[in-house]
C-alpha positions, 0 to 999 in steps of 0.5 A, spaced: 319 561 515 315 555 512 311 559 507 319 560 504 320 554 504 314 552 499 316 558 495 323 556 494 320 548 493 315 551 488 320 555 484 325 550 484 319 545 481 318 550 475 326 550 474 326 543 474 320 542 470 322 548 465 329 544 464 325 538 463 321 540 457 328 544 453 332 537 455 325 533 451 324 539 446 331 537 444 331 531 443 325 531 440 328 535 434 335 533 434 334 530 427 332 538 425 337 541 422 334 548 423 331 547 430 332 553 433 334 557 428 331 564 427 331 563 419 336 564 413 336 564 406 338 557 406 331 555 410 327 558 406 329 556 400 328 548 403 321 550 406 319 553 399 323 547 395 319 542 401 311 546 399 313 546 392 314 538 392 308 537 396 304 542 391 306 537 385 305 532 389 297 534 390 296 536 383 298 529 380 294 526 384 288 530 382 290 529 375 292 522 375 285 521 376 286 517 383 279 519 384 274 514 387 269 510 383 264 505 386 
């Protein structure tokens, strides 16, 4: 009988930890409009645009003479 209470307690603890994890993830990603989405054309377009902007910024930094001088 005691073993059953231990097992039930462990299952309840695991369920509570999982719920806490989901709540934490939801709060952390509250500002991300695409969180939880498997992907769509709009999301893919935003990712491409963001990657292109980052690549352009890196290219400008390399060509802009941002080398370290002693």
